[in-house]
N, C-alpha and C positions, 0 to 999 in steps of 0.2 A: 894384619899386624899393626899395632900402634906403637909410637915411640915412647920410650921411658922419659922421665924428667931429665936425667943426665944426657940423654940423646938430644932432647930439645935444647938444653943449655949449650951443648956442643954446636948445634946449628946456629944459635944466637951468636956464639963466639966466632964461628967461621964467617958469618955474614956481617960481623962487626956492628950489630944493631945497637943504636943508642938507647940509653935508659928510657927515654920517652916512649919509644916503640915497645920495649919490653914491658913497661908499666901499663901501657894501653892494652897490650895483649893479655896480660894477667887480669886486668879489669874486665875485658871482654869474656875471657874464659869464666871468670867468677859469675858474671851476670848470666851468661848462657847456661851454666850449670844450675844456678839458682832458679831460673825460669823453668828449666827442664824438671828439676826435683819437685817444684810446686805443681807442675802439670801431672807428673807421675803420681804424686800423693793425692791430688784432687780427682784425677780421672783414671788412673791405673794404666795410662798409655805406656808403651814401650819406647824408651828413648835411650840412646847410648851415651851415658854420662862420660865415660872415658874418652870416647871419640870427640864429644863436644869440648872436653877439656883440652885435648891435644889440638883440635881445630882452632879453638880460641887462641891458644898459645902460639900457633904457627900461621895464622891467617895473614899476618902482615910481614912475614919473614923476608919478602922481596919488596918491601914498601917503597924503596927508592928506585925501583926499576919501572920502565913503562909497562903498562898493563900488569900491575903487580899481582892481582888476584890470580890471573892465569899462570904467571911465572911461578908463584908460590905453589899452585896446584901441580905444576910440572915438577917442581923440586921435590915435593913430598912423594910424588909417584916414583921419581928416580931413586929416592932413598928407601923405597919399599913400603911406603905407607899410603898406597893408592886408595884405600877406603876413605881417607880424609880429603882427597882431591875434589870431589863434587861440592862439598860444603865450602871449602876454601875458594874454589873457582867462582862461586856465586855470591861471595860475601859483599861484593860491590853492586852487582846487578842480578836480581832474582825475579823470576815471574812467579807471582803468588796471587791467587784469587781467594775470595772469602769462602769458597766451597772446598778449597784444597786442605788436606790434612796437615797438621803441624808436623814438621820433621826437624832433624838436626840442622839442615841448611837454613830453614826459615828462622829458627831460634838464634843461630849464629848471626844471621843477617840483622835481626832486630838488636841483639846485644851490641853489635858493632856500631849501630846508629845511636844507641843510648849512651855509649861511652865516648866522651870527647876527651882525648888523652886518657888519663886514669880517673876522670871524674864522671859521675852519672849526671846526665842532662835529659830534659824532656825532648821528645821528637820535635815538638813545636819550636823550641829554642834552637835546636840543631838546624832545622830547616831555615829559620830566620837568619841565623849566622851564615849558613851556606849561601843563601841568596845575597846577603850583604858582601860576602867575600868573592863569589864567583859570578854573580849576576843571576837573574831570574831565568835559568835555563830549564827547558822541558826535561832534560836528563835528570836534573836535581829533583824537580817536582815528582818525576816518575819514581825515583828511588825512594823518596819519602812516602809517596802514595803506597808503595809496597810495604814499607815499614809500618805505616798506620794500619794497613789491612792485617798484618801479622799481629800487631799489638791488640787489635780488636779481637782476633781469634784467641789469643792468649788470655785476655780478660774474660772471655766467655767461659773458658775452661778452669780458671784458677779461682778458688774460694779464698778470698783474702784473710778470712779468719784463721786459716791454717798456715799462714806465712810465718816463718820463724821471725822472732823479734829483731834479730840482727839484720834481717833483710828487708824490714818494713820500710826503711827510707828509700831503698831502691824501688820497691813496689809503689810507694807514694809518687815517685817520679814517673813511673810507667803509667799510673792511673790518673794523674792529676788533671789532665785536660778533657778530652772528649771521649764519649763512648756513644757511637751512633748519633753524632751531632749534638748531644746534650752535654752541658757542663757537668763534670763528674769529679768529685773530690772525695777522698777518704774522710 
């Protein structure tokens, strides 16, 4: 079972989420769904768009709590939306290798790293800003290494010619920097 939009809005109200978290969550859901739709149209893979939407909208519902990803996963499980728990629980830390198939958890993970607040940014810029803010921690580099691996897999699967015009800016941000170590720009 997945939450409806009114149920998600009720959760936002109950948790007293500030507009910045809500705006970020909407951006993450948008990016995740956009990536998934392009993968589906390019490759015919089966991805759950409704679950990605709900997961994106709820991934930071416990943002101001310690271990917010696990806490948000526990909350959605308690509310009866346990199918969302795995992708929400791993949106901060996910094990992903280049041979792993893309799934909703990987797509949500990447979308969350591409969205800084409600703006789209490159992974390279997010990594640089994270290092400036928190220091050059192995945990940060590990998270971004995962995001880069997922991005590479997405770029292998998506034919940019079939990306809707309204989403082209987002895809330019995703593709701008490197693909297998080479400079790659649209």
